mmCIF file of the N, C-alpha and C atoms, coordinates in Angstrom:
data_MODEL
# 
_entry.id   MODEL 
# 
loop_
_atom_site.group_PDB 
_atom_site.id 
_atom_site.type_symbol 
_atom_site.label_atom_id 
_atom_site.label_alt_id 
_atom_site.label_comp_id 
_atom_site.label_asym_id 
_atom_site.label_entity_id 
_atom_site.label_seq_id 
_atom_site.pdbx_PDB_ins_code 
_atom_site.Cartn_x 
_atom_site.Cartn_y 
_atom_site.Cartn_z 
_atom_site.occupancy 
_atom_site.B_iso_or_equiv 
_atom_site.pdbx_formal_charge 
_atom_site.auth_seq_id 
_atom_site.auth_comp_id 
_atom_site.auth_asym_id 
_atom_site.auth_atom_id 
_atom_site.pdbx_PDB_model_num 
ATOM 1   N N  . MET A 1 1  ? 101.031 64.849 99.961  1.00 0.00 ? 1  MET A N  1 
ATOM 2   C CA . MET A 1 1  ? 102.190 65.547 99.405  1.00 0.00 ? 1  MET A CA 1 
ATOM 3   C C  . MET A 1 1  ? 101.860 67.021 99.240  1.00 0.00 ? 1  MET A C  1 
ATOM 4   N N  . THR A 1 2  ? 102.718 67.868 99.708  1.00 0.00 ? 2  THR A N  1 
ATOM 5   C CA . THR A 1 2  ? 102.564 69.293 99.488  1.00 0.00 ? 2  THR A CA 1 
ATOM 6   C C  . THR A 1 2  ? 103.033 69.603 98.081  1.00 0.00 ? 2  THR A C  1 
ATOM 7   N N  . ASP A 1 3  ? 102.238 70.343 97.329  1.00 0.00 ? 3  ASP A N  1 
ATOM 8   C CA . ASP A 1 3  ? 102.564 70.589 95.928  1.00 0.00 ? 3  ASP A CA 1 
ATOM 9   C C  . ASP A 1 3  ? 103.335 71.892 95.776  1.00 0.00 ? 3  ASP A C  1 
ATOM 10  N N  . ASN A 1 4  ? 104.566 71.806 95.337  1.00 0.00 ? 4  ASN A N  1 
ATOM 11  C CA . ASN A 1 4  ? 105.395 72.951 95.009  1.00 0.00 ? 4  ASN A CA 1 
ATOM 12  C C  . ASN A 1 4  ? 105.984 72.656 93.635  1.00 0.00 ? 4  ASN A C  1 
ATOM 13  N N  . LYS A 1 5  ? 105.221 73.028 92.591  1.00 0.00 ? 5  LYS A N  1 
ATOM 14  C CA . LYS A 1 5  ? 105.615 72.709 91.218  1.00 0.00 ? 5  LYS A CA 1 
ATOM 15  C C  . LYS A 1 5  ? 105.732 71.196 91.040  1.00 0.00 ? 5  LYS A C  1 
ATOM 16  N N  . GLY A 1 6  ? 104.919 70.423 91.795  1.00 0.00 ? 6  GLY A N  1 
ATOM 17  C CA . GLY A 1 6  ? 104.933 68.976 91.669  1.00 0.00 ? 6  GLY A CA 1 
ATOM 18  C C  . GLY A 1 6  ? 106.086 68.285 92.362  1.00 0.00 ? 6  GLY A C  1 
ATOM 19  N N  . LYS A 1 7  ? 106.910 69.008 93.113  1.00 0.00 ? 7  LYS A N  1 
ATOM 20  C CA . LYS A 1 7  ? 108.075 68.424 93.781  1.00 0.00 ? 7  LYS A CA 1 
ATOM 21  C C  . LYS A 1 7  ? 107.804 68.216 95.257  1.00 0.00 ? 7  LYS A C  1 
ATOM 22  N N  . GLN A 1 8  ? 108.349 67.131 95.790  1.00 0.00 ? 8  GLN A N  1 
ATOM 23  C CA . GLN A 1 8  ? 108.320 66.928 97.235  1.00 0.00 ? 8  GLN A CA 1 
ATOM 24  C C  . GLN A 1 8  ? 109.492 67.693 97.838  1.00 0.00 ? 8  GLN A C  1 
ATOM 25  N N  . LEU A 1 9  ? 109.225 68.440 98.868  1.00 0.00 ? 9  LEU A N  1 
ATOM 26  C CA . LEU A 1 9  ? 110.280 69.186 99.552  1.00 0.00 ? 9  LEU A CA 1 
ATOM 27  C C  . LEU A 1 9  ? 110.443 68.592 100.953 1.00 0.00 ? 9  LEU A C  1 
ATOM 28  N N  . LEU A 1 10 ? 111.102 67.443 101.005 1.00 0.00 ? 10 LEU A N  1 
ATOM 29  C CA . LEU A 1 10 ? 111.234 66.695 102.250 1.00 0.00 ? 10 LEU A CA 1 
ATOM 30  C C  . LEU A 1 10 ? 112.200 67.367 103.225 1.00 0.00 ? 10 LEU A C  1 
ATOM 31  N N  . HIS A 1 11 ? 111.824 67.325 104.505 1.00 0.00 ? 11 HIS A N  1 
ATOM 32  C CA . HIS A 1 11 ? 112.637 67.891 105.580 1.00 0.00 ? 11 HIS A CA 1 
ATOM 33  C C  . HIS A 1 11 ? 112.737 66.888 106.721 1.00 0.00 ? 11 HIS A C  1 
ATOM 34  N N  . LEU A 1 12 ? 113.942 66.691 107.221 1.00 0.00 ? 12 LEU A N  1 
ATOM 35  C CA . LEU A 1 12 ? 114.200 65.794 108.348 1.00 0.00 ? 12 LEU A CA 1 
ATOM 36  C C  . LEU A 1 12 ? 114.387 66.626 109.610 1.00 0.00 ? 12 LEU A C  1 
ATOM 37  N N  . VAL A 1 13 ? 113.735 66.228 110.687 1.00 0.00 ? 13 VAL A N  1 
ATOM 38  C CA . VAL A 1 13 ? 113.917 66.875 111.983 1.00 0.00 ? 13 VAL A CA 1 
ATOM 39  C C  . VAL A 1 13 ? 114.551 65.854 112.917 1.00 0.00 ? 13 VAL A C  1 
ATOM 40  N N  . PHE A 1 14 ? 115.670 66.233 113.520 1.00 0.00 ? 14 PHE A N  1 
ATOM 41  C CA . PHE A 1 14 ? 116.355 65.353 114.464 1.00 0.00 ? 14 PHE A CA 1 
ATOM 42  C C  . PHE A 1 14 ? 117.103 66.195 115.480 1.00 0.00 ? 14 PHE A C  1 
ATOM 43  N N  . GLY A 1 15 ? 117.517 65.543 116.560 1.00 0.00 ? 15 GLY A N  1 
ATOM 44  C CA . GLY A 1 15 ? 118.263 66.274 117.583 1.00 0.00 ? 15 GLY A CA 1 
ATOM 45  C C  . GLY A 1 15 ? 119.048 65.332 118.463 1.00 0.00 ? 15 GLY A C  1 
ATOM 46  N N  . GLY A 1 16 ? 119.834 65.940 119.322 1.00 0.00 ? 16 GLY A N  1 
ATOM 47  C CA . GLY A 1 16 ? 120.636 65.185 120.260 1.00 0.00 ? 16 GLY A CA 1 
ATOM 48  C C  . GLY A 1 16 ? 121.434 66.123 121.147 1.00 0.00 ? 16 GLY A C  1 
ATOM 49  N N  . GLU A 1 17 ? 122.090 65.526 122.125 1.00 0.00 ? 17 GLU A N  1 
ATOM 50  C CA . GLU A 1 17 ? 122.921 66.324 123.032 1.00 0.00 ? 17 GLU A CA 1 
ATOM 51  C C  . GLU A 1 17 ? 124.265 66.613 122.388 1.00 0.00 ? 17 GLU A C  1 
ATOM 52  N N  . LEU A 1 18 ? 124.674 67.864 122.464 1.00 0.00 ? 18 LEU A N  1 
ATOM 53  C CA . LEU A 1 18 ? 125.946 68.284 121.888 1.00 0.00 ? 18 LEU A CA 1 
ATOM 54  C C  . LEU A 1 18 ? 127.074 68.157 122.905 1.00 0.00 ? 18 LEU A C  1 
ATOM 55  N N  . GLU A 1 19 ? 128.261 67.876 122.400 1.00 0.00 ? 19 GLU A N  1 
ATOM 56  C CA . GLU A 1 19 ? 129.471 67.846 123.251 1.00 0.00 ? 19 GLU A CA 1 
ATOM 57  C C  . GLU A 1 19 ? 129.759 69.233 123.801 1.00 0.00 ? 19 GLU A C  1 
ATOM 58  N N  . ASP A 1 20 ? 129.658 70.222 122.933 1.00 0.00 ? 20 ASP A N  1 
ATOM 59  C CA . ASP A 1 20 ? 130.036 71.598 123.263 1.00 0.00 ? 20 ASP A CA 1 
ATOM 60  C C  . ASP A 1 20 ? 128.994 72.517 122.632 1.00 0.00 ? 20 ASP A C  1 
ATOM 61  N N  . LEU A 1 21 ? 128.588 73.538 123.342 1.00 0.00 ? 21 LEU A N  1 
ATOM 62  C CA . LEU A 1 21 ? 127.565 74.446 122.831 1.00 0.00 ? 21 LEU A CA 1 
ATOM 63  C C  . LEU A 1 21 ? 128.021 75.265 121.626 1.00 0.00 ? 21 LEU A C  1 
ATOM 64  N N  . LYS A 1 22 ? 129.315 75.301 121.372 1.00 0.00 ? 22 LYS A N  1 
ATOM 65  C CA . LYS A 1 22 ? 129.839 76.078 120.242 1.00 0.00 ? 22 LYS A CA 1 
ATOM 66  C C  . LYS A 1 22 ? 129.977 75.251 118.971 1.00 0.00 ? 22 LYS A C  1 
ATOM 67  N N  . GLY A 1 23 ? 129.638 73.961 119.025 1.00 0.00 ? 23 GLY A N  1 
ATOM 68  C CA . GLY A 1 23 ? 129.807 73.105 117.856 1.00 0.00 ? 23 GLY A CA 1 
ATOM 69  C C  . GLY A 1 23 ? 128.572 72.276 117.580 1.00 0.00 ? 23 GLY A C  1 
ATOM 70  N N  . VAL A 1 24 ? 128.720 71.332 116.676 1.00 0.00 ? 24 VAL A N  1 
ATOM 71  C CA . VAL A 1 24 ? 127.620 70.429 116.344 1.00 0.00 ? 24 VAL A CA 1 
ATOM 72  C C  . VAL A 1 24 ? 128.073 68.972 116.413 1.00 0.00 ? 24 VAL A C  1 
ATOM 73  N N  . GLN A 1 25 ? 128.978 68.686 117.339 1.00 0.00 ? 25 GLN A N  1 
ATOM 74  C CA . GLN A 1 25 ? 129.428 67.319 117.607 1.00 0.00 ? 25 GLN A CA 1 
ATOM 75  C C  . GLN A 1 25 ? 128.502 66.727 118.667 1.00 0.00 ? 25 GLN A C  1 
ATOM 76  N N  . PHE A 1 26 ? 127.857 65.604 118.334 1.00 0.00 ? 26 PHE A N  1 
ATOM 77  C CA . PHE A 1 26 ? 126.916 64.980 119.268 1.00 0.00 ? 26 PHE A CA 1 
ATOM 78  C C  . PHE A 1 26 ? 127.649 64.105 120.270 1.00 0.00 ? 26 PHE A C  1 
ATOM 79  N N  . ARG A 1 27 ? 127.122 64.059 121.492 1.00 0.00 ? 27 ARG A N  1 
ATOM 80  C CA . ARG A 1 27 ? 127.724 63.247 122.561 1.00 0.00 ? 27 ARG A CA 1 
ATOM 81  C C  . ARG A 1 27 ? 127.665 61.762 122.232 1.00 0.00 ? 27 ARG A C  1 
ATOM 82  N N  . ASP A 1 28 ? 126.526 61.290 121.773 1.00 0.00 ? 28 ASP A N  1 
ATOM 83  C CA . ASP A 1 28 ? 126.353 59.868 121.502 1.00 0.00 ? 28 ASP A CA 1 
ATOM 84  C C  . ASP A 1 28 ? 125.378 59.702 120.333 1.00 0.00 ? 28 ASP A C  1 
ATOM 85  N N  . LEU A 1 29 ? 125.893 59.235 119.210 1.00 0.00 ? 29 LEU A N  1 
ATOM 86  C CA . LEU A 1 29 ? 125.060 59.092 118.016 1.00 0.00 ? 29 LEU A CA 1 
ATOM 87  C C  . LEU A 1 29 ? 123.934 58.077 118.218 1.00 0.00 ? 29 LEU A C  1 
ATOM 88  N N  . LYS A 1 30 ? 124.127 57.129 119.122 1.00 0.00 ? 30 LYS A N  1 
ATOM 89  C CA . LYS A 1 30 ? 123.073 56.144 119.394 1.00 0.00 ? 30 LYS A CA 1 
ATOM 90  C C  . LYS A 1 30 ? 121.861 56.787 120.061 1.00 0.00 ? 30 LYS A C  1 
ATOM 91  N N  . ASP A 1 31 ? 122.055 57.946 120.667 1.00 0.00 ? 31 ASP A N  1 
ATOM 92  C CA . ASP A 1 31 ? 120.964 58.619 121.375 1.00 0.00 ? 31 ASP A CA 1 
ATOM 93  C C  . ASP A 1 31 ? 120.305 59.730 120.563 1.00 0.00 ? 31 ASP A C  1 
ATOM 94  N N  . LEU A 1 32 ? 120.606 59.817 119.270 1.00 0.00 ? 32 LEU A N  1 
ATOM 95  C CA . LEU A 1 32 ? 119.954 60.840 118.452 1.00 0.00 ? 32 LEU A CA 1 
ATOM 96  C C  . LEU A 1 32 ? 118.447 60.604 118.437 1.00 0.00 ? 32 LEU A C  1 
ATOM 97  N N  . ASP A 1 33 ? 117.696 61.675 118.487 1.00 0.00 ? 33 ASP A N  1 
ATOM 98  C CA . ASP A 1 33 ? 116.237 61.624 118.433 1.00 0.00 ? 33 ASP A CA 1 
ATOM 99  C C  . ASP A 1 33 ? 115.819 61.971 117.005 1.00 0.00 ? 33 ASP A C  1 
ATOM 100 N N  . ILE A 1 34 ? 115.443 60.939 116.245 1.00 0.00 ? 34 ILE A N  1 
ATOM 101 C CA . ILE A 1 34 ? 114.966 61.158 114.877 1.00 0.00 ? 34 ILE A CA 1 
ATOM 102 C C  . ILE A 1 34 ? 113.462 61.415 114.989 1.00 0.00 ? 34 ILE A C  1 
ATOM 103 N N  . VAL A 1 35 ? 113.081 62.666 114.852 1.00 0.00 ? 35 VAL A N  1 
ATOM 104 C CA . VAL A 1 35 ? 111.690 63.063 115.021 1.00 0.00 ? 35 VAL A CA 1 
ATOM 105 C C  . VAL A 1 35 ? 110.862 62.597 113.834 1.00 0.00 ? 35 VAL A C  1 
ATOM 106 N N  . GLY A 1 36 ? 111.384 62.806 112.618 1.00 0.00 ? 36 GLY A N  1 
ATOM 107 C CA . GLY A 1 36 ? 110.659 62.349 111.439 1.00 0.00 ? 36 GLY A CA 1 
ATOM 108 C C  . GLY A 1 36 ? 111.016 63.116 110.189 1.00 0.00 ? 36 GLY A C  1 
ATOM 109 N N  . ILE A 1 37 ? 110.408 62.674 109.103 1.00 0.00 ? 37 ILE A N  1 
ATOM 110 C CA . ILE A 1 37 ? 110.560 63.320 107.796 1.00 0.00 ? 37 ILE A CA 1 
ATOM 111 C C  . ILE A 1 37 ? 109.218 63.953 107.461 1.00 0.00 ? 37 ILE A C  1 
ATOM 112 N N  . PHE A 1 38 ? 109.264 65.213 107.044 1.00 0.00 ? 38 PHE A N  1 
ATOM 113 C CA . PHE A 1 38 ? 108.048 65.994 106.840 1.00 0.00 ? 38 PHE A CA 1 
ATOM 114 C C  . PHE A 1 38 ? 107.976 66.506 105.403 1.00 0.00 ? 38 PHE A C  1 
ATOM 115 N N  . PRO A 1 39 ? 106.752 66.702 104.888 1.00 0.00 ? 39 PRO A N  1 
ATOM 116 C CA . PRO A 1 39 ? 106.562 67.030 103.471 1.00 0.00 ? 39 PRO A CA 1 
ATOM 117 C C  . PRO A 1 39 ? 106.839 68.484 103.100 1.00 0.00 ? 39 PRO A C  1 
ATOM 118 N N  . ASP A 1 40 ? 107.004 69.348 104.098 1.00 0.00 ? 40 ASP A N  1 
ATOM 119 C CA . ASP A 1 40 ? 107.271 70.754 103.805 1.00 0.00 ? 40 ASP A CA 1 
ATOM 120 C C  . ASP A 1 40 ? 107.932 71.408 105.018 1.00 0.00 ? 40 ASP A C  1 
ATOM 121 N N  . TYR A 1 41 ? 108.475 72.592 104.799 1.00 0.00 ? 41 TYR A N  1 
ATOM 122 C CA . TYR A 1 41 ? 109.207 73.270 105.876 1.00 0.00 ? 41 TYR A CA 1 
ATOM 123 C C  . TYR A 1 41 ? 108.293 73.651 107.037 1.00 0.00 ? 41 TYR A C  1 
ATOM 124 N N  . ALA A 1 42 ? 107.080 74.107 106.742 1.00 0.00 ? 42 ALA A N  1 
ATOM 125 C CA . ALA A 1 42 ? 106.177 74.561 107.807 1.00 0.00 ? 42 ALA A CA 1 
ATOM 126 C C  . ALA A 1 42 ? 105.862 73.431 108.787 1.00 0.00 ? 42 ALA A C  1 
ATOM 127 N N  . THR A 1 43 ? 105.610 72.248 108.278 1.00 0.00 ? 43 THR A N  1 
ATOM 128 C CA . THR A 1 43 ? 105.319 71.104 109.134 1.00 0.00 ? 43 THR A CA 1 
ATOM 129 C C  . THR A 1 43 ? 106.558 70.693 109.924 1.00 0.00 ? 43 THR A C  1 
ATOM 130 N N  . ALA A 1 44 ? 107.706 70.710 109.263 1.00 0.00 ? 44 ALA A N  1 
ATOM 131 C CA . ALA A 1 44 ? 108.962 70.384 109.934 1.00 0.00 ? 44 ALA A CA 1 
ATOM 132 C C  . ALA A 1 44 ? 109.258 71.392 111.038 1.00 0.00 ? 44 ALA A C  1 
ATOM 133 N N  . GLU A 1 45 ? 108.991 72.652 110.766 1.00 0.00 ? 45 GLU A N  1 
ATOM 134 C CA . GLU A 1 45 ? 109.245 73.688 111.770 1.00 0.00 ? 45 GLU A CA 1 
ATOM 135 C C  . GLU A 1 45 ? 108.355 73.505 112.993 1.00 0.00 ? 45 GLU A C  1 
ATOM 136 N N  . GLN A 1 46 ? 107.113 73.090 112.797 1.00 0.00 ? 46 GLN A N  1 
ATOM 137 C CA . GLN A 1 46 ? 106.223 72.830 113.931 1.00 0.00 ? 46 GLN A CA 1 
ATOM 138 C C  . GLN A 1 46 ? 106.785 71.712 114.808 1.00 0.00 ? 46 GLN A C  1 
ATOM 139 N N  . ALA A 1 47 ? 107.252 70.643 114.174 1.00 0.00 ? 47 ALA A N  1 
ATOM 140 C CA . ALA A 1 47 ? 107.823 69.518 114.921 1.00 0.00 ? 47 ALA A CA 1 
ATOM 141 C C  . ALA A 1 47 ? 109.103 69.945 115.633 1.00 0.00 ? 47 ALA A C  1 
ATOM 142 N N  . TRP A 1 48 ? 109.945 70.700 114.930 1.00 0.00 ? 48 TRP A N  1 
ATOM 143 C CA . TRP A 1 48 ? 111.200 71.196 115.517 1.00 0.00 ? 48 TRP A CA 1 
ATOM 144 C C  . TRP A 1 48 ? 110.908 72.075 116.736 1.00 0.00 ? 48 TRP A C  1 
ATOM 145 N N  . ARG A 1 49 ? 109.972 72.994 116.588 1.00 0.00 ? 49 ARG A N  1 
ATOM 146 C CA . ARG A 1 49 ? 109.635 73.924 117.669 1.00 0.00 ? 49 ARG A CA 1 
ATOM 147 C C  . ARG A 1 49 ? 109.116 73.168 118.896 1.00 0.00 ? 49 ARG A C  1 
ATOM 148 N N  . SER A 1 50 ? 108.279 72.173 118.659 1.00 0.00 ? 50 SER A N  1 
ATOM 149 C CA . SER A 1 50 ? 107.733 71.374 119.751 1.00 0.00 ? 50 SER A CA 1 
ATOM 150 C C  . SER A 1 50 ? 108.838 70.645 120.514 1.00 0.00 ? 50 SER A C  1 
ATOM 151 N N  . LYS A 1 51 ? 109.756 70.004 119.790 1.00 0.00 ? 51 LYS A N  1 
ATOM 152 C CA . LYS A 1 51 ? 110.856 69.272 120.427 1.00 0.00 ? 51 LYS A CA 1 
ATOM 153 C C  . LYS A 1 51 ? 111.824 70.223 121.121 1.00 0.00 ? 51 LYS A C  1 
ATOM 154 N N  . ALA A 1 52 ? 112.126 71.344 120.488 1.00 0.00 ? 52 ALA A N  1 
ATOM 155 C CA . ALA A 1 52 ? 113.049 72.312 121.077 1.00 0.00 ? 52 ALA A CA 1 
ATOM 156 C C  . ALA A 1 52 ? 112.479 72.886 122.374 1.00 0.00 ? 52 ALA A C  1 
ATOM 157 N N  . GLN A 1 53 ? 111.197 73.183 122.389 1.00 0.00 ? 53 GLN A N  1 
ATOM 158 C CA . GLN A 1 53 ? 110.574 73.721 123.595 1.00 0.00 ? 53 GLN A CA 1 
ATOM 159 C C  . GLN A 1 53 ? 110.506 72.676 124.701 1.00 0.00 ? 53 GLN A C  1 
ATOM 160 N N  . ALA A 1 54 ? 110.292 71.413 124.328 1.00 0.00 ? 54 ALA A N  1 
ATOM 161 C CA . ALA A 1 54 ? 110.202 70.340 125.322 1.00 0.00 ? 54 ALA A CA 1 
ATOM 162 C C  . ALA A 1 54 ? 111.553 70.048 125.972 1.00 0.00 ? 54 ALA A C  1 
ATOM 163 N N  . SER A 1 55 ? 112.647 70.419 125.294 1.00 0.00 ? 55 SER A N  1 
ATOM 164 C CA . SER A 1 55 ? 113.989 70.135 125.826 1.00 0.00 ? 55 SER A CA 1 
ATOM 165 C C  . SER A 1 55 ? 114.705 71.396 126.309 1.00 0.00 ? 55 SER A C  1 
ATOM 166 N N  . VAL A 1 56 ? 113.967 72.453 126.558 1.00 0.00 ? 56 VAL A N  1 
ATOM 167 C CA . VAL A 1 56 ? 114.559 73.741 126.902 1.00 0.00 ? 56 VAL A CA 1 
ATOM 168 C C  . VAL A 1 56 ? 115.389 73.678 128.191 1.00 0.00 ? 56 VAL A C  1 
ATOM 169 N N  . ASP A 1 57 ? 115.102 72.753 129.076 1.00 0.00 ? 57 ASP A N  1 
ATOM 170 C CA . ASP A 1 57 ? 115.850 72.650 130.335 1.00 0.00 ? 57 ASP A CA 1 
ATOM 171 C C  . ASP A 1 57 ? 117.222 72.008 130.168 1.00 0.00 ? 57 ASP A C  1 
ATOM 172 N N  . ASN A 1 58 ? 117.482 71.386 129.023 1.00 0.00 ? 58 ASN A N  1 
ATOM 173 C CA . ASN A 1 58 ? 118.776 70.761 128.756 1.00 0.00 ? 58 ASN A CA 1 
ATOM 174 C C  . ASN A 1 58 ? 119.537 71.644 127.762 1.00 0.00 ? 58 ASN A C  1 
ATOM 175 N N  . ALA A 1 59 ? 120.479 72.424 128.252 1.00 0.00 ? 59 ALA A N  1 
ATOM 176 C CA . ALA A 1 59 ? 121.197 73.388 127.414 1.00 0.00 ? 59 ALA A CA 1 
ATOM 177 C C  . ALA A 1 59 ? 121.976 72.731 126.277 1.00 0.00 ? 59 ALA A C  1 
ATOM 178 N N  . HIS A 1 60 ? 122.354 71.467 126.430 1.00 0.00 ? 60 HIS A N  1 
ATOM 179 C CA . HIS A 1 60 ? 123.143 70.793 125.396 1.00 0.00 ? 60 HIS A CA 1 
ATOM 180 C C  . HIS A 1 60 ? 122.284 70.120 124.325 1.00 0.00 ? 60 HIS A C  1 
ATOM 181 N N  . MET A 1 61 ? 120.989 70.063 124.530 1.00 0.00 ? 61 MET A N  1 
ATOM 182 C CA . MET A 1 61 ? 120.095 69.416 123.564 1.00 0.00 ? 61 MET A CA 1 
ATOM 183 C C  . MET A 1 61 ? 119.745 70.396 122.456 1.00 0.00 ? 61 MET A C  1 
ATOM 184 N N  . ARG A 1 62 ? 119.947 69.958 121.220 1.00 0.00 ? 62 ARG A N  1 
ATOM 185 C CA . ARG A 1 62 ? 119.634 70.798 120.063 1.00 0.00 ? 62 ARG A CA 1 
ATOM 186 C C  . ARG A 1 62 ? 118.896 69.979 119.025 1.00 0.00 ? 62 ARG A C  1 
ATOM 187 N N  . TYR A 1 63 ? 117.947 70.611 118.365 1.00 0.00 ? 63 TYR A N  1 
ATOM 188 C CA . TYR A 1 63 ? 117.208 69.998 117.263 1.00 0.00 ? 63 TYR A CA 1 
ATOM 189 C C  . TYR A 1 63 ? 117.491 70.790 115.988 1.00 0.00 ? 63 TYR A C  1 
ATOM 190 N N  . PHE A 1 64 ? 117.472 70.071 114.879 1.00 0.00 ? 64 PHE A N  1 
ATOM 191 C CA . PHE A 1 64 ? 117.820 70.650 113.585 1.00 0.00 ? 64 PHE A CA 1 
ATOM 192 C C  . PHE A 1 64 ? 116.796 70.256 112.530 1.00 0.00 ? 64 PHE A C  1 
ATOM 193 N N  . ILE A 1 65 ? 116.675 71.097 111.515 1.00 0.00 ? 65 ILE A N  1 
ATOM 194 C CA . ILE A 1 65 ? 115.884 70.783 110.328 1.00 0.00 ? 65 ILE A CA 1 
ATOM 195 C C  . ILE A 1 65 ? 116.858 70.653 109.167 1.00 0.00 ? 65 ILE A C  1 
ATOM 196 N N  . VAL A 1 66 ? 116.825 69.500 108.504 1.00 0.00 ? 66 VAL A N  1 
ATOM 197 C CA . VAL A 1 66 ? 117.679 69.251 107.337 1.00 0.00 ? 66 VAL A CA 1 
ATOM 198 C C  . VAL A 1 66 ? 116.794 69.289 106.102 1.00 0.00 ? 66 VAL A C  1 
ATOM 199 N N  . HIS A 1 67 ? 117.180 70.088 105.141 1.00 0.00 ? 67 HIS A N  1 
ATOM 200 C CA . HIS A 1 67 ? 116.458 70.179 103.872 1.00 0.00 ? 67 HIS A CA 1 
ATOM 201 C C  . HIS A 1 67 ? 116.885 69.002 102.999 1.00 0.00 ? 67 HIS A C  1 
ATOM 202 N N  . MET A 1 68 ? 116.209 67.879 103.175 1.00 0.00 ? 68 MET A N  1 
ATOM 203 C CA . MET A 1 68 ? 116.586 66.663 102.449 1.00 0.00 ? 68 MET A CA 1 
ATOM 204 C C  . MET A 1 68 ? 116.458 66.830 100.941 1.00 0.00 ? 68 MET A C  1 
ATOM 205 N N  . HIS A 1 69 ? 115.488 67.614 100.511 1.00 0.00 ? 69 HIS A N  1 
ATOM 206 C CA . HIS A 1 69 ? 115.286 67.798 99.076  1.00 0.00 ? 69 HIS A CA 1 
ATOM 207 C C  . HIS A 1 69 ? 116.498 68.460 98.425  1.00 0.00 ? 69 HIS A C  1 
ATOM 208 N N  . ARG A 1 70 ? 117.226 69.252 99.183  1.00 0.00 ? 70 ARG A N  1 
ATOM 209 C CA . ARG A 1 70 ? 118.443 69.872 98.644  1.00 0.00 ? 70 ARG A CA 1 
ATOM 210 C C  . ARG A 1 70 ? 119.571 68.850 98.504  1.00 0.00 ? 70 ARG A C  1 
ATOM 211 N N  . LEU A 1 71 ? 119.596 67.853 99.390  1.00 0.00 ? 71 LEU A N  1 
ATOM 212 C CA . LEU A 1 71 ? 120.591 66.787 99.283  1.00 0.00 ? 71 LEU A CA 1 
ATOM 213 C C  . LEU A 1 71 ? 120.268 65.868 98.112  1.00 0.00 ? 71 LEU A C  1 
ATOM 214 N N  . LEU A 1 72 ? 118.973 65.630 97.899  1.00 0.00 ? 72 LEU A N  1 
ATOM 215 C CA . LEU A 1 72 ? 118.554 64.741 96.832  1.00 0.00 ? 72 LEU A CA 1 
ATOM 216 C C  . LEU A 1 72 ? 118.661 65.386 95.454  1.00 0.00 ? 72 LEU A C  1 
ATOM 217 N N  . ASP A 1 73 ? 118.498 66.718 95.413  1.00 0.00 ? 73 ASP A N  1 
ATOM 218 C CA . ASP A 1 73 ? 118.558 67.458 94.144  1.00 0.00 ? 73 ASP A CA 1 
ATOM 219 C C  . ASP A 1 73 ? 119.331 68.756 94.369  1.00 0.00 ? 73 ASP A C  1 
ATOM 220 N N  . PRO A 1 74 ? 120.677 68.691 94.383  1.00 0.00 ? 74 PRO A N  1 
ATOM 221 C CA . PRO A 1 74 ? 121.481 69.881 94.696  1.00 0.00 ? 74 PRO A CA 1 
ATOM 222 C C  . PRO A 1 74 ? 121.329 71.021 93.695  1.00 0.00 ? 74 PRO A C  1 
ATOM 223 N N  . GLU A 1 75 ? 120.839 70.745 92.513  1.00 0.00 ? 75 GLU A N  1 
ATOM 224 C CA . GLU A 1 75 ? 120.656 71.790 91.494  1.00 0.00 ? 75 GLU A CA 1 
ATOM 225 C C  . GLU A 1 75 ? 119.422 72.636 91.767  1.00 0.00 ? 75 GLU A C  1 
ATOM 226 N N  . SER A 1 76 ? 118.541 72.139 92.620  1.00 0.00 ? 76 SER A N  1 
ATOM 227 C CA . SER A 1 76 ? 117.286 72.809 92.908  1.00 0.00 ? 76 SER A CA 1 
ATOM 228 C C  . SER A 1 76 ? 117.522 74.080 93.719  1.00 0.00 ? 76 SER A C  1 
ATOM 229 N N  . ASP A 1 77 ? 116.695 75.083 93.474  1.00 0.00 ? 77 ASP A N  1 
ATOM 230 C CA . ASP A 1 77 ? 116.770 76.317 94.264  1.00 0.00 ? 77 ASP A CA 1 
ATOM 231 C C  . ASP A 1 77 ? 115.536 76.474 95.127  1.00 0.00 ? 77 ASP A C  1 
ATOM 232 N N  . ASP A 1 78 ? 114.797 75.358 95.338  1.00 0.00 ? 78 ASP A N  1 
ATOM 233 C CA . ASP A 1 78 ? 113.594 75.399 96.180  1.00 0.00 ? 78 ASP A CA 1 
ATOM 234 C C  . ASP A 1 78 ? 113.972 75.628 97.629  1.00 0.00 ? 78 ASP A C  1 
ATOM 235 N N  . VAL A 1 79 ? 112.998 76.148 98.375  1.00 0.00 ? 79 VAL A N  1 
ATOM 236 C CA . VAL A 1 79 ? 113.182 76.459 99.794  1.00 0.00 ? 79 VAL A CA 1 
ATOM 237 C C  . VAL A 1 79 ? 113.397 75.209 100.600 1.00 0.00 ? 79 VAL A C  1 
# 
């Protein structure tokens, strides 16, 4: 666990092919690539960068980092 005032700052990395490059509607939810849940932003960013670079030839493929800790504790102002 990464220690940030004793709180876990979980981040989800996932991606998939988009319907349109101007939106965030996925072509097929069954084909989403759930990369994983990471204990801090830096680790999540490394995973995101790796997946994004590996899919650079597919213009419709996008990967995202979701700050799960913000969903779990909306009052928090952590990064």
